[in-house]
Steps between C-alpha positions, in 0.01 A plus 500: 500500500219510243625223274563264793276625782552185706874572530503879500513779754388352837396839639153656452486810282296813557226613261733775372779250434261259329355771273851615407596141419190453282569825316861391438396160362230654279755743355730226378491436128342171393588292196316609190164327485338330204296695245134566575377184331685184590483138395404267784732236357756516220333223305155658524329783315274572797551844652427679825469878508721662760320626810519861625628412845401823675150482347466137609594594857259795507212269404586289805501785755292403803444145377666222704737291288584152624847352494565141399521414871158655563608821674324825423675811371317825423620776269436833671646736239708514184758776528778443242764378535330296774172330583388513865403153626331411830539163672401359837839607635500840328137620491607855407694372202857463380635619163585245230679616183270482198810408299515163677144416397561624147811283471306193619221572251753520218649166595159337530382627162832412334551147631148404608605429859681645801617362834351675804809527717723789613791363299293541184285811550646694794406534863121549474453188290176393674327831423635504143365149449160608635488781241597264219221260598242773431587478129259276307655171398747472787529206740744395772647156568794336672726581794650752483200608295528582133238718330413389148329709234256297291526568130249746355270433205682422173510753218226320306267527800553861616164523674564191709192312383685169473500235774705577813774240543659630822453367849143549624595469866785642703639365824558792736574549866282768658447647843142530620385787720454320827255753643268513198251238623471668838460843338208374293346331802511825695361708213232265370443225756249254352297762313431427132496875422667811642541870414809646333663753734564743216182506293260363764331260257424144616661214305552124538808449716663315210518836319654679800863498603663561836689806375790637702441867578878551506685297238592169656852516357555826687358376832712399795448155645304655786274688256431183301389336824261786578218300343224706655610820328736438208242383243162591356251331268537625141309411185727302270375650173565867556551634849791276596696576181429874515622518860797270443622698199450839664207635298324579826589528865341591833578834666546582867125552543420154364365614162604375157701737283593420140784569260451800272690389188284405196376142495316272260123548522438182698760591764386863515135405549586253773714758681225761478258259670747433781636851557402651835358180643560436872696177561379335823823301535685828567527542877768590750658152493523492119565868423880462485469218247280714278744789547784280371298418187418868447866603530659211308254346254265779393573610143445877496376807683144421612172643383287486813146524360367630832158559344465129420519378856190322621304675769 
């Protein structure tokens, strides 16, 4: 069923059945992998240091990764032996065995290339390929696509100061967000400047993004079409990233609350300036989107900073 999904069980499975199947597959022993440092090619002395697969996946949590075909997958959580992956069809996520991704990484680093197809790297080949493409030096070509790993710097140039001889351009197929132009039109119109919904400062619209209040990957089709409520203007250099990565959120009263864990000085100072601020975009029609972000994307227990709220 998993090795040949196009000719497998024709009946849908329940979430419980699927999770049991994933756990069974992940428990199967895999062939012994290569040592930590592997040669990219037998006739080469160039090496590639093995990647900590779980650590790689954790760095990608919340960040959309794009498949070779241009579809978006989003890692929601890394819970060994699985990683939870959201797609348009499964916005709440489905488990994928980390062992599958680890096996594909080993093959890529050993041979320098890997075919992105279920017959080569298991059922979730598209997602696995999307993860591999986040590794520096990878590129995809052909049909079915093959991911290639460009050779790293030679031993006599360990700092990589020599000339780059790899391909400078990649041909990719991508899917554009069809509603993005209309979102920006509704938020900014023809104005050259506009305020950020989170910090309230006015910036050129080129430095503002139409940020989804609820992660787009987790939205239903109907929610994505709710253009009047699903997005807000956010400052690209700061507010957008802090909200997207869960350093701050908006509570049920419409005020910013921030994560309590220690941060680098620049992040901490920015959060202190934002904490307690009233977000005008929070209203009855958008409250459930903000609530989703609070419950699913916010990093830690909040520190409310009630005394910092503006009068």
